[in-house]
All heavy atoms as a GROMACS GRO file, in nm:
protein
  563
    1MET      N    1  10.046   1.552 -13.228
    1MET     CA    2  10.041   1.659 -13.131
    1MET      C    3  10.163   1.651 -13.038
    1MET      O    4  10.186   1.533 -12.988
    1MET     CB    5   9.912   1.649 -13.065
    1MET     CG    6   9.877   1.775 -12.981
    1MET     SD    7   9.723   1.772 -12.894
    1MET     CE    8   9.598   1.777 -13.020
    2ALA      N    9  10.232   1.750 -13.012
    2ALA     CA   10  10.348   1.742 -12.927
    2ALA      C   11  10.305   1.705 -12.776
    2ALA      O   12  10.192   1.739 -12.726
    2ALA     CB   13  10.419   1.880 -12.928
    3ASP      N   14  10.401   1.644 -12.707
    3ASP     CA   15  10.366   1.607 -12.566
    3ASP      C   16  10.334   1.722 -12.480
    3ASP      O   17  10.243   1.704 -12.402
    3ASP     CB   18  10.490   1.535 -12.511
    3ASP     CG   19  10.508   1.389 -12.574
    3ASP    OD1   20  10.421   1.338 -12.637
    3ASP    OD2   21  10.621   1.337 -12.552
    4TYR      N   22  10.389   1.829 -12.502
    4TYR     CA   23  10.362   1.948 -12.415
    4TYR      C   24  10.220   2.000 -12.436
    4TYR      O   25  10.157   2.044 -12.346
    4TYR     CB   26  10.465   2.060 -12.430
    4TYR     CG   27  10.463   2.133 -12.561
    4TYR    CD1   28  10.384   2.247 -12.578
    4TYR    CD2   29  10.538   2.086 -12.660
    4TYR    CE1   30  10.379   2.312 -12.702
    4TYR    CE2   31  10.542   2.149 -12.784
    4TYR     CZ   32  10.460   2.258 -12.800
    4TYR     OH   33  10.470   2.333 -12.924
    5VAL      N   34  10.165   1.986 -12.560
    5VAL     CA   35  10.030   2.033 -12.588
    5VAL      C   36   9.932   1.934 -12.523
    5VAL      O   37   9.840   1.982 -12.466
    5VAL     CB   38  10.006   2.028 -12.740
    5VAL    CG1   39   9.862   2.060 -12.772
    5VAL    CG2   40  10.100   2.143 -12.810
    6VAL      N   41   9.964   1.805 -12.531
    6VAL     CA   42   9.871   1.702 -12.467
    6VAL      C   43   9.873   1.735 -12.317
    6VAL      O   44   9.767   1.723 -12.247
    6VAL     CB   45   9.923   1.559 -12.502
    6VAL    CG1   46   9.843   1.454 -12.419
    6VAL    CG2   47   9.908   1.533 -12.647
    7ARG      N   48   9.993   1.755 -12.255
    7ARG     CA   49   9.997   1.786 -12.117
    7ARG      C   50   9.913   1.906 -12.076
    7ARG      O   51   9.842   1.904 -11.982
    7ARG     CB   52  10.141   1.796 -12.077
    7ARG     CG   53  10.161   1.832 -11.926
    7ARG     CD   54  10.303   1.862 -11.887
    7ARG     NE   55  10.309   1.915 -11.756
    7ARG     CZ   56  10.335   1.852 -11.648
    7ARG    NH1   57  10.342   1.722 -11.648
    7ARG    NH2   58  10.344   1.914 -11.529
    8GLU      N   59   9.925   2.011 -12.163
    8GLU     CA   60   9.852   2.135 -12.131
    8GLU      C   61   9.702   2.116 -12.134
    8GLU      O   62   9.636   2.165 -12.052
    8GLU     CB   63   9.902   2.250 -12.222
    8GLU     CG   64  10.027   2.297 -12.181
    8GLU     CD   65  10.049   2.342 -12.033
    8GLU    OE1   66   9.959   2.428 -11.991
    8GLU    OE2   67  10.144   2.298 -11.967
    9VAL      N   68   9.658   2.040 -12.237
    9VAL     CA   69   9.514   2.005 -12.239
    9VAL      C   70   9.472   1.925 -12.125
    9VAL      O   71   9.356   1.949 -12.063
    9VAL     CB   72   9.486   1.926 -12.372
    9VAL    CG1   73   9.344   1.872 -12.379
    9VAL    CG2   74   9.507   2.020 -12.494
   10PHE      N   75   9.548   1.829 -12.083
   10PHE     CA   76   9.519   1.750 -11.966
   10PHE      C   77   9.519   1.833 -11.836
   10PHE      O   78   9.427   1.818 -11.760
   10PHE     CB   79   9.624   1.636 -11.953
   10PHE     CG   80   9.608   1.544 -11.836
   10PHE    CD1   81   9.499   1.459 -11.830
   10PHE    CD2   82   9.692   1.532 -11.732
   10PHE    CE1   83   9.477   1.370 -11.722
   10PHE    CE2   84   9.678   1.447 -11.631
   10PHE     CZ   85   9.564   1.361 -11.621
   11ILE      N   86   9.611   1.910 -11.822
   11ILE     CA   87   9.611   1.999 -11.697
   11ILE      C   88   9.503   2.086 -11.695
   11ILE      O   89   9.434   2.117 -11.594
   11ILE     CB   90   9.752   2.082 -11.696
   11ILE    CG1   91   9.870   1.993 -11.680
   11ILE    CG2   92   9.749   2.179 -11.586
   11ILE    CD1   93   9.871   1.901 -11.559
   12THR      N   94   9.470   2.149 -11.810
   12THR     CA   95   9.351   2.245 -11.814
   12THR      C   96   9.219   2.166 -11.785
   12THR      O   97   9.137   2.219 -11.708
   12THR     CB   98   9.337   2.303 -11.958
   12THR    OG1   99   9.460   2.386 -11.987
   12THR    CG2  100   9.215   2.399 -11.974
   13GLY      N  101   9.206   2.040 -11.826
   13GLY     CA  102   9.086   1.959 -11.798
   13GLY      C  103   9.084   1.930 -11.650
   13GLY      O  104   8.973   1.945 -11.587
   14LEU      N  105   9.196   1.900 -11.588
   14LEU     CA  106   9.201   1.875 -11.443
   14LEU      C  107   9.164   1.999 -11.366
   14LEU      O  108   9.084   1.994 -11.277
   14LEU     CB  109   9.339   1.827 -11.403
   14LEU     CG  110   9.370   1.678 -11.437
   14LEU    CD1  111   9.521   1.652 -11.406
   14LEU    CD2  112   9.284   1.589 -11.364
   15ARG      N  113   9.219   2.117 -11.407
   15ARG     CA  114   9.179   2.240 -11.339
   15ARG      C  115   9.041   2.270 -11.356
   15ARG      O  116   8.971   2.315 -11.261
   15ARG     CB  117   9.272   2.348 -11.385
   15ARG     CG  118   9.417   2.339 -11.342
   15ARG     CD  119   9.490   2.456 -11.383
   15ARG     NE  120   9.630   2.445 -11.336
   15ARG     CZ  121   9.734   2.485 -11.393
   15ARG    NH1  122   9.729   2.544 -11.515
   15ARG    NH2  123   9.850   2.476 -11.338
   16ASN      N  124   8.976   2.248 -11.469
   16ASN     CA  125   8.834   2.273 -11.490
   16ASN      C  126   8.750   2.182 -11.404
   16ASN      O  127   8.655   2.223 -11.346
   16ASN     CB  128   8.796   2.260 -11.639
   16ASN     CG  129   8.846   2.371 -11.726
   16ASN    OD1  130   8.885   2.477 -11.669
   16ASN    ND2  131   8.854   2.351 -11.859
   17ALA      N  132   8.787   2.051 -11.395
   17ALA     CA  133   8.724   1.961 -11.313
   17ALA      C  134   8.731   1.995 -11.167
   17ALA      O  135   8.628   1.991 -11.085
   17ALA     CB  136   8.778   1.816 -11.338
   18HIS      N  137   8.847   2.044 -11.127
   18HIS     CA  138   8.872   2.090 -10.987
   18HIS      C  139   8.778   2.213 -10.959
   18HIS      O  140   8.709   2.212 -10.859
   18HIS     CB  141   9.016   2.131 -10.974
   18HIS     CG  142   9.046   2.168 -10.822
   18HIS    ND1  143   9.051   2.303 -10.783
   18HIS    CD2  144   9.086   2.090 -10.723
   18HIS    CE1  145   9.078   2.298 -10.656
   18HIS    NE2  146   9.100   2.179 -10.611
   19ALA      N  147   8.764   2.302 -11.048
   19ALA     CA  148   8.682   2.416 -11.025
   19ALA      C  149   8.536   2.372 -11.012
   19ALA      O  150   8.458   2.421 -10.927
   19ALA     CB  151   8.698   2.515 -11.140
   20MET      N  152   8.486   2.290 -11.104
   20MET     CA  153   8.339   2.237 -11.095
   20MET      C  154   8.313   2.162 -10.971
   20MET      O  155   8.219   2.183 -10.912
   20MET     CB  156   8.331   2.144 -11.225
   20MET     CG  157   8.184   2.096 -11.236
   20MET     SD  158   8.164   1.979 -11.372
   20MET     CE  159   8.273   1.849 -11.332
   21GLU      N  160   8.416   2.072 -10.928
   21GLU     CA  161   8.396   1.993 -10.811
   21GLU      C  162   8.389   2.090 -10.686
   21GLU      O  163   8.316   2.070 -10.589
   21GLU     CB  164   8.494   1.895 -10.792
   21GLU     CG  165   8.496   1.782 -10.901
   21GLU     CD  166   8.381   1.683 -10.892
   21GLU    OE1  167   8.308   1.679 -10.786
   21GLU    OE2  168   8.363   1.614 -10.984
   22ASN      N  169   8.469   2.190 -10.685
   22ASN     CA  170   8.470   2.287 -10.575
   22ASN      C  171   8.336   2.360 -10.572
   22ASN      O  172   8.306   2.409 -10.454
   22ASN     CB  173   8.590   2.380 -10.589
   22ASN     CG  174   8.702   2.333 -10.508
   22ASN    OD1  175   8.696   2.309 -10.386
   22ASN    ND2  176   8.824   2.321 -10.568
   23GLN      N  177   8.282   2.391 -10.683
   23GLN     CA  178   8.160   2.462 -10.681
   23GLN      C  179   8.036   2.382 -10.635
   23GLN      O  180   7.948   2.432 -10.568
   23GLN     CB  181   8.131   2.506 -10.837
   23GLN     CG  182   8.000   2.597 -10.842
   23GLN     CD  183   8.021   2.731 -10.771
   23GLN    OE1  184   8.125   2.784 -10.753
   23GLN    NE2  185   7.899   2.789 -10.722
   24ALA      N  186   8.040   2.250 -10.659
   24ALA     CA  187   7.922   2.169 -10.637
   24ALA      C  188   7.885   2.165 -10.483
   24ALA      O  189   7.766   2.177 -10.448
   24ALA     CB  190   7.952   2.019 -10.683
   25PRO      N  191   7.979   2.147 -10.381
   25PRO     CA  192   7.934   2.150 -10.246
   25PRO      C  193   7.851   2.271 -10.204
   25PRO      O  194   7.762   2.265 -10.122
   25PRO     CB  195   8.056   2.138 -10.164
   25PRO     CG  196   8.147   2.058 -10.265
   25PRO     CD  197   8.116   2.118 -10.399
   26SER      N  198   7.902   2.381 -10.258
   26SER     CA  199   7.834   2.512 -10.218
   26SER      C  200   7.686   2.513 -10.274
   26SER      O  201   7.605   2.585 -10.222
   26SER     CB  202   7.913   2.632 -10.272
   26SER     OG  203   7.902   2.646 -10.411
   27ILE      N  204   7.655   2.438 -10.365
   27ILE     CA  205   7.524   2.427 -10.417
   27ILE      C  206   7.447   2.315 -10.349
   27ILE      O  207   7.332   2.336 -10.308
   27ILE     CB  208   7.527   2.391 -10.573
   27ILE    CG1  209   7.588   2.507 -10.646
   27ILE    CG2  210   7.381   2.364 -10.620
   27ILE    CD1  211   7.611   2.472 -10.791
   28MET      N  212   7.512   2.200 -10.309
   28MET     CA  213   7.447   2.086 -10.253
   28MET      C  214   7.428   2.101 -10.100
   28MET      O  215   7.314   2.058 -10.052
   28MET     CB  216   7.525   1.961 -10.275
   28MET     CG  217   7.531   1.917 -10.430
   28MET     SD  218   7.614   1.763 -10.454
   28MET     CE  219   7.787   1.795 -10.429
   29LYS      N  220   7.521   2.163 -10.033
   29LYS     CA  221   7.512   2.167  -9.887
   29LYS      C  222   7.384   2.241  -9.840
   29LYS      O  223   7.314   2.197  -9.753
   29LYS     CB  224   7.628   2.226  -9.822
   29LYS     CG  225   7.746   2.130  -9.825
   29LYS     CD  226   7.872   2.181  -9.766
   29LYS     CE  227   7.982   2.081  -9.764
   29LYS     NZ  228   8.110   2.135  -9.715
   30PRO      N  229   7.346   2.356  -9.898
   30PRO     CA  230   7.220   2.423  -9.858
   30PRO      C  231   7.090   2.331  -9.888
   30PRO      O  232   7.001   2.355  -9.809
   30PRO     CB  233   7.222   2.551  -9.939
   30PRO     CG  234   7.355   2.577  -9.973
   30PRO     CD  235   7.415   2.441  -9.989
   31GLN      N  236   7.106   2.249  -9.984
   31GLN     CA  237   6.992   2.162 -10.011
   31GLN      C  238   6.957   2.062  -9.897
   31GLN      O  239   6.847   2.026  -9.882
   31GLN     CB  240   7.010   2.088 -10.139
   31GLN     CG  241   7.028   2.175 -10.258
   31GLN     CD  242   6.905   2.260 -10.294
   31GLN    OE1  243   6.794   2.212 -10.276
   31GLN    NE2  244   6.931   2.389 -10.319
   32LEU      N  245   7.065   2.021  -9.830
   32LEU     CA  246   7.044   1.929  -9.716
   32LEU      C  247   6.942   1.979  -9.610
   32LEU      O  248   6.864   1.902  -9.567
   32LEU     CB  249   7.178   1.898  -9.644
   32LEU     CG  250   7.266   1.798  -9.708
   32LEU    CD1  251   7.401   1.784  -9.635
   32LEU    CD2  252   7.202   1.667  -9.725
   33GLU      N  253   6.955   2.112  -9.582
   33GLU     CA  254   6.850   2.160  -9.482
   33GLU      C  255   6.712   2.168  -9.541
   33GLU      O  256   6.612   2.148  -9.468
   33GLU     CB  257   6.894   2.307  -9.450
   33GLU     CG  258   7.028   2.312  -9.381
   33GLU     CD  259   7.078   2.453  -9.368
   33GLU    OE1  260   7.001   2.551  -9.398
   33GLU    OE2  261   7.199   2.471  -9.332
   34ARG      N  262   6.690   2.180  -9.672
   34ARG     CA  263   6.561   2.195  -9.732
   34ARG      C  264   6.497   2.055  -9.747
   34ARG      O  265   6.379   2.046  -9.770
   34ARG     CB  266   6.573   2.259  -9.869
   34ARG     CG  267   6.623   2.402  -9.857
   34ARG     CD  268   6.618   2.466  -9.992
   34ARG     NE  269   6.674   2.601  -9.989
   34ARG     CZ  270   6.783   2.635 -10.063
   34ARG    NH1  271   6.820   2.563 -10.160
   34ARG    NH2  272   6.816   2.762 -10.051
   35ILE      N  273   6.573   1.942  -9.742
   35ILE     CA  274   6.516   1.814  -9.757
   35ILE      C  275   6.510   1.726  -9.635
   35ILE      O  276   6.524   1.604  -9.646
   35ILE     CB  277   6.581   1.743  -9.881
   35ILE    CG1  278   6.731   1.729  -9.857
   35ILE    CG2  279   6.554   1.811 -10.013
   35ILE    CD1  280   6.795   1.636  -9.965
   36GLU      N  281   6.512   1.796  -9.522
   36GLU     CA  282   6.526   1.718  -9.392
   36GLU      C  283   6.410   1.621  -9.384
   36GLU      O  284   6.420   1.528  -9.301
   36GLU     CB  285   6.544   1.812  -9.284
   36GLU     CG  286   6.431   1.902  -9.259
   36GLU     CD  287   6.458   2.010  -9.149
   36GLU    OE1  288   6.576   2.033  -9.116
   36GLU    OE2  289   6.365   2.074  -9.102
   37ASN      N  290   6.296   1.644  -9.443
   37ASN     CA  291   6.183   1.571  -9.436
   37ASN      C  292   6.188   1.441  -9.515
   37ASN      O  293   6.097   1.360  -9.523
   37ASN     CB  294   6.052   1.637  -9.463
   37ASN     CG  295   6.017   1.752  -9.359
   37ASN    OD1  296   6.054   1.725  -9.243
   37ASN    ND2  297   5.961   1.858  -9.402
   38TYR      N  298   6.295   1.436  -9.592
   38TYR     CA  299   6.318   1.317  -9.688
   38TYR      C  300   6.462   1.259  -9.654
   38TYR      O  301   6.552   1.282  -9.722
   38TYR     CB  302   6.324   1.365  -9.834
   38TYR     CG  303   6.186   1.435  -9.868
   38TYR    CD1  304   6.178   1.573  -9.864
   38TYR    CD2  305   6.075   1.367  -9.908
   38TYR    CE1  306   6.068   1.638  -9.888
   38TYR    CE2  307   5.961   1.429  -9.936
   38TYR     CZ  308   5.954   1.571  -9.930
   38TYR     OH  309   5.836   1.643  -9.958
   39PRO      N  310   6.467   1.185  -9.540
   39PRO     CA  311   6.589   1.128  -9.497
   39PRO      C  312   6.673   1.050  -9.598
   39PRO      O  313   6.794   1.052  -9.603
   39PRO     CB  314   6.557   1.050  -9.373
   39PRO     CG  315   6.410   1.027  -9.372
   39PRO     CD  316   6.353   1.132  -9.461
   40GLU      N  317   6.606   0.965  -9.682
   40GLU     CA  318   6.668   0.890  -9.772
   40GLU      C  319   6.745   0.969  -9.882
   40GLU      O  320   6.858   0.949  -9.921
   40GLU     CB  321   6.574   0.784  -9.838
   40GLU     CG  322   6.540   0.674  -9.742
   40GLU     CD  323   6.430   0.577  -9.810
   40GLU    OE1  324   6.422   0.579  -9.929
   40GLU    OE2  325   6.370   0.507  -9.731
   41VAL      N  326   6.670   1.073  -9.922
   41VAL     CA  327   6.730   1.169 -10.027
   41VAL      C  328   6.843   1.251  -9.961
   41VAL      O  329   6.949   1.266 -10.014
   41VAL     CB  330   6.624   1.266 -10.080
   41VAL    CG1  331   6.678   1.366 -10.170
   41VAL    CG2  332   6.510   1.182 -10.148
   42ALA      N  333   6.823   1.290  -9.840
   42ALA     CA  334   6.932   1.362  -9.761
   42ALA      C  335   7.051   1.276  -9.752
   42ALA      O  336   7.162   1.333  -9.764
   42ALA     CB  337   6.879   1.408  -9.630
   43ALA      N  338   7.035   1.150  -9.721
   43ALA     CA  339   7.145   1.066  -9.703
   43ALA      C  340   7.227   1.043  -9.835
   43ALA      O  341   7.347   1.049  -9.829
   43ALA     CB  342   7.105   0.924  -9.649
   44LYS      N  343   7.159   1.030  -9.942
   44LYS     CA  344   7.217   1.023 -10.070
   44LYS      C  345   7.291   1.149 -10.106
   44LYS      O  346   7.398   1.144 -10.164
   44LYS     CB  347   7.110   0.992 -10.188
   44LYS     CG  348   7.060   0.844 -10.178
   44LYS     CD  349   7.175   0.747 -10.222
   44LYS     CE  350   7.110   0.612 -10.223
   44LYS     NZ  351   7.221   0.512 -10.252
   45LEU      N  352   7.232   1.261 -10.092
   45LEU     CA  353   7.297   1.391 -10.110
   45LEU      C  354   7.424   1.408 -10.018
   45LEU      O  355   7.527   1.452 -10.077
   45LEU     CB  356   7.202   1.505 -10.096
   45LEU     CG  357   7.247   1.647 -10.124
   45LEU    CD1  358   7.292   1.651 -10.278
   45LEU    CD2  359   7.146   1.746 -10.095
   46ASP      N  360   7.415   1.373  -9.905
   46ASP     CA  361   7.528   1.375  -9.811
   46ASP      C  362   7.634   1.281  -9.861
   46ASP      O  363   7.755   1.324  -9.864
   46ASP     CB  364   7.488   1.339  -9.668
   46ASP     CG  365   7.605   1.364  -9.571
   46ASP    OD1  366   7.655   1.481  -9.566
   46ASP    OD2  367   7.638   1.268  -9.503
   47GLN      N  368   7.602   1.167  -9.904
   47GLN     CA  369   7.704   1.073  -9.965
   47GLN      C  370   7.760   1.139 -10.091
   47GLN      O  371   7.888   1.125 -10.102
   47GLN     CB  372   7.632   0.948 -10.005
   47GLN     CG  373   7.732   0.837 -10.074
   47GLN     CD  374   7.655   0.719 -10.114
   47GLN    OE1  375   7.537   0.702 -10.096
   47GLN    NE2  376   7.722   0.628 -10.191
   48HIS      N  377   7.686   1.201 -10.167
   48HIS     CA  378   7.742   1.262 -10.288
   48HIS      C  379   7.835   1.381 -10.263
   48HIS      O  380   7.936   1.399 -10.317
   48HIS     CB  381   7.623   1.312 -10.383
   48HIS     CG  382   7.671   1.364 -10.510
   48HIS    ND1  383   7.736   1.282 -10.606
   48HIS    CD2  384   7.666   1.489 -10.566
   48HIS    CE1  385   7.759   1.352 -10.713
   48HIS    NE2  386   7.720   1.473 -10.693
   49ILE      N  387   7.806   1.453 -10.157
   49ILE     CA  388   7.889   1.566 -10.112
   49ILE      C  389   8.023   1.503 -10.067
   49ILE      O  390   8.135   1.558 -10.101
   49ILE     CB  391   7.822   1.650  -9.999
   49ILE    CG1  392   7.706   1.720 -10.051
   49ILE    CG2  393   7.929   1.736  -9.928
   49ILE    CD1  394   7.618   1.782  -9.945
   50ARG      N  395   8.019   1.395  -9.992
   50ARG     CA  396   8.156   1.341  -9.950
   50ARG      C  397   8.221   1.281 -10.066
   50ARG      O  398   8.343   1.293 -10.071
   50ARG     CB  399   8.125   1.227  -9.843
   50ARG     CG  400   8.077   1.276  -9.707
   50ARG     CD  401   8.078   1.160  -9.605
   50ARG     NE  402   8.006   1.044  -9.651
   50ARG     CZ  403   7.884   1.008  -9.637
   50ARG    NH1  404   7.805   1.080  -9.556
   50ARG    NH2  405   7.825   0.901  -9.684
   51GLU      N  406   8.158   1.221 -10.166
   51GLU     CA  407   8.229   1.170 -10.276
   51GLU      C  408   8.291   1.289 -10.356
   51GLU      O  409   8.404   1.278 -10.408
   51GLU     CB  410   8.131   1.097 -10.369
   51GLU     CG  411   8.086   0.964 -10.311
   51GLU     CD  412   7.972   0.896 -10.386
   51GLU    OE1  413   7.921   0.964 -10.484
   51GLU    OE2  414   7.935   0.789 -10.355
   52THR      N  415   8.216   1.397 -10.366
   52THR     CA  416   8.270   1.512 -10.438
   52THR      C  417   8.400   1.569 -10.369
   52THR      O  418   8.499   1.604 -10.428
   52THR     CB  419   8.159   1.633 -10.445
   52THR    OG1  420   8.052   1.573 -10.518
   52THR    CG2  421   8.222   1.752 -10.504
   53GLU      N  422   8.391   1.575 -10.231
   53GLU     CA  423   8.512   1.622 -10.153
   53GLU      C  424   8.625   1.523 -10.177
   53GLU      O  425   8.742   1.571 -10.183
   53GLU     CB  426   8.485   1.628 -10.008
   53GLU     CG  427   8.379   1.749  -9.978
   53GLU     CD  428   8.314   1.741  -9.842
   53GLU    OE1  429   8.324   1.644  -9.773
   53GLU    OE2  430   8.259   1.843  -9.797
   54GLY      N  431   8.602   1.389 -10.192
   54GLY     CA  432   8.704   1.298 -10.229
   54GLY      C  433   8.766   1.322 -10.362
   54GLY      O  434   8.889   1.313 -10.385
   55GLN      N  435   8.680   1.353 -10.460
   55GLN     CA  436   8.728   1.385 -10.596
   55GLN      C  437   8.816   1.511 -10.597
   55GLN      O  438   8.921   1.512 -10.669
   55GLN     CB  439   8.601   1.409 -10.685
   55GLN     CG  440   8.535   1.286 -10.738
   55GLN     CD  441   8.622   1.209 -10.835
   55GLN    OE1  442   8.691   1.122 -10.784
   55GLN    NE2  443   8.609   1.242 -10.954
   56ILE      N  444   8.774   1.605 -10.519
   56ILE     CA  445   8.859   1.731 -10.507
   56ILE      C  446   9.002   1.695 -10.459
   56ILE      O  447   9.097   1.737 -10.518
   56ILE     CB  448   8.794   1.827 -10.420
   56ILE    CG1  449   8.666   1.892 -10.478
   56ILE    CG2  450   8.895   1.941 -10.383
   56ILE    CD1  451   8.580   1.968 -10.383
   57THR      N  452   9.002   1.609 -10.355
   57THR     CA  453   9.135   1.566 -10.296
   57THR      C  454   9.214   1.488 -10.404
   57THR      O  455   9.330   1.511 -10.420
   57THR     CB  456   9.110   1.479 -10.176
   57THR    OG1  457   9.048   1.556 -10.078
   57THR    CG2  458   9.246   1.431 -10.120
   58ARG      N  459   9.150   1.407 -10.476
   58ARG     CA  460   9.223   1.325 -10.578
   58ARG      C  461   9.274   1.408 -10.697
   58ARG      O  462   9.390   1.393 -10.733
   58ARG     CB  463   9.131   1.213 -10.629
   58ARG     CG  464   9.117   1.090 -10.532
   58ARG     CD  465   9.049   0.976 -10.594
   58ARG     NE  466   8.902   0.994 -10.612
   58ARG     CZ  467   8.805   0.987 -10.514
   58ARG    NH1  468   8.843   0.964 -10.390
   58ARG    NH2  469   8.684   1.009 -10.550
   59ILE      N  470   9.190   1.508 -10.733
   59ILE     CA  471   9.238   1.593 -10.846
   59ILE      C  472   9.355   1.676 -10.796
   59ILE      O  473   9.450   1.695 -10.864
   59ILE     CB  474   9.122   1.684 -10.891
   59ILE    CG1  475   9.017   1.600 -10.962
   59ILE    CG2  476   9.172   1.790 -10.990
   59ILE    CD1  477   8.886   1.669 -10.982
   60GLU      N  478   9.352   1.725 -10.671
   60GLU     CA  479   9.458   1.807 -10.615
   60GLU      C  480   9.590   1.720 -10.610
   60GLU      O  481   9.696   1.771 -10.634
   60GLU     CB  482   9.423   1.861 -10.480
   60GLU     CG  483   9.319   1.967 -10.484
   60GLU     CD  484   9.271   2.016 -10.352
   60GLU    OE1  485   9.300   1.959 -10.247
   60GLU    OE2  486   9.192   2.114 -10.356
   61GLU      N  487   9.575   1.592 -10.572
   61GLU     CA  488   9.694   1.499 -10.556
   61GLU      C  489   9.750   1.484 -10.695
   61GLU      O  490   9.869   1.485 -10.713
   61GLU     CB  491   9.651   1.370 -10.504
   61GLU     CG  492   9.625   1.377 -10.352
   61GLU     CD  493   9.553   1.254 -10.297
   61GLU    OE1  494   9.521   1.159 -10.377
   61GLU    OE2  495   9.538   1.241 -10.174
   62VAL      N  496   9.660   1.466 -10.802
   62VAL     CA  497   9.716   1.448 -10.936
   62VAL      C  498   9.786   1.570 -10.988
   62VAL      O  499   9.903   1.561 -11.034
   62VAL     CB  500   9.604   1.399 -11.040
   62VAL    CG1  501   9.654   1.412 -11.178
   62VAL    CG2  502   9.548   1.264 -11.004
   63LEU      N  503   9.729   1.682 -10.960
   63LEU     CA  504   9.792   1.809 -11.001
   63LEU      C  505   9.933   1.830 -10.926
   63LEU      O  506  10.023   1.870 -10.984
   63LEU     CB  507   9.698   1.924 -10.987
   63LEU     CG  508   9.589   1.941 -11.085
   63LEU    CD1  509   9.488   2.037 -11.042
   63LEU    CD2  510   9.639   1.985 -11.217
   64SER      N  511   9.921   1.804 -10.799
   64SER     CA  512  10.055   1.816 -10.724
   64SER      C  513  10.155   1.726 -10.770
   64SER      O  514  10.265   1.757 -10.779
   64SER     CB  515  10.015   1.789 -10.577
   64SER     OG  516   9.947   1.892 -10.520
   65GLY      N  517  10.115   1.603 -10.803
   65GLY     CA  518  10.208   1.507 -10.861
   65GLY      C  519  10.265   1.545 -10.994
   65GLY      O  520  10.386   1.502 -11.032
   66LEU      N  521  10.198   1.628 -11.060
   66LEU     CA  522  10.248   1.679 -11.196
   66LEU      C  523  10.319   1.815 -11.171
   66LEU      O  524  10.346   1.890 -11.272
   66LEU     CB  525  10.134   1.694 -11.288
   66LEU     CG  526  10.067   1.565 -11.344
   66LEU    CD1  527   9.940   1.593 -11.410
   66LEU    CD2  528  10.159   1.479 -11.416
   67ASN      N  529  10.335   1.857 -11.046
   67ASN     CA  530  10.399   1.983 -11.010
   67ASN      C  531  10.320   2.102 -11.071
   67ASN      O  532  10.376   2.190 -11.115
   67ASN     CB  533  10.547   1.993 -11.057
   67ASN     CG  534  10.633   1.890 -10.994
   67ASN    OD1  535  10.621   1.876 -10.866
   67ASN    ND2  536  10.723   1.824 -11.057
   68GLU      N  537  10.186   2.085 -11.055
   68GLU     CA  538  10.095   2.195 -11.107
   68GLU      C  539  10.011   2.241 -10.992
   68GLU      O  540   9.978   2.157 -10.896
   68GLU     CB  541  10.009   2.141 -11.219
   68GLU     CG  542  10.081   2.101 -11.341
   68GLU     CD  543  10.125   2.213 -11.422
   68GLU    OE1  544  10.082   2.331 -11.406
   68GLU    OE2  545  10.220   2.191 -11.509
   69ASP      N  546   9.973   2.359 -10.985
   69ASP     CA  547   9.876   2.407 -10.879
   69ASP      C  548   9.743   2.398 -10.930
   69ASP      O  549   9.719   2.384 -11.047
   69ASP     CB  550   9.920   2.551 -10.830
   69ASP     CG  551   9.932   2.648 -10.941
   69ASP    OD1  552   9.956   2.612 -11.054
   69ASP    OD2  553   9.923   2.772 -10.918
   70HIS      N  554   9.652   2.402 -10.833
   70HIS     CA  555   9.514   2.390 -10.879
   70HIS      C  556   9.431   2.518 -10.866
   70HIS      O  557   9.323   2.530 -10.908
   70HIS     CB  558   9.439   2.279 -10.794
   70HIS     CG  559   9.454   2.302 -10.645
   70HIS    ND1  560   9.562   2.263 -10.579
   70HIS    CD2  561   9.381   2.357 -10.552
   70HIS    CE1  562   9.556   2.287 -10.454
   70HIS    NE2  563   9.442   2.359 -10.430
   0.00000   0.00000   0.00000
């Protein structure tokens, strides 16, 4: 497989991951209000949201480093 094909598959995968990670907080954040009676669960969900936001940043950095937009 030619290098450019491998690169395009990689870039497409990164963009798909970026889209998925960007969608996740909009689903998770409203859940925080609904589980306020379960502080341990809320804390884990909040941690997961922060991790997801970190993943978004890392994916954007990789795409930028490859001179690609997200």
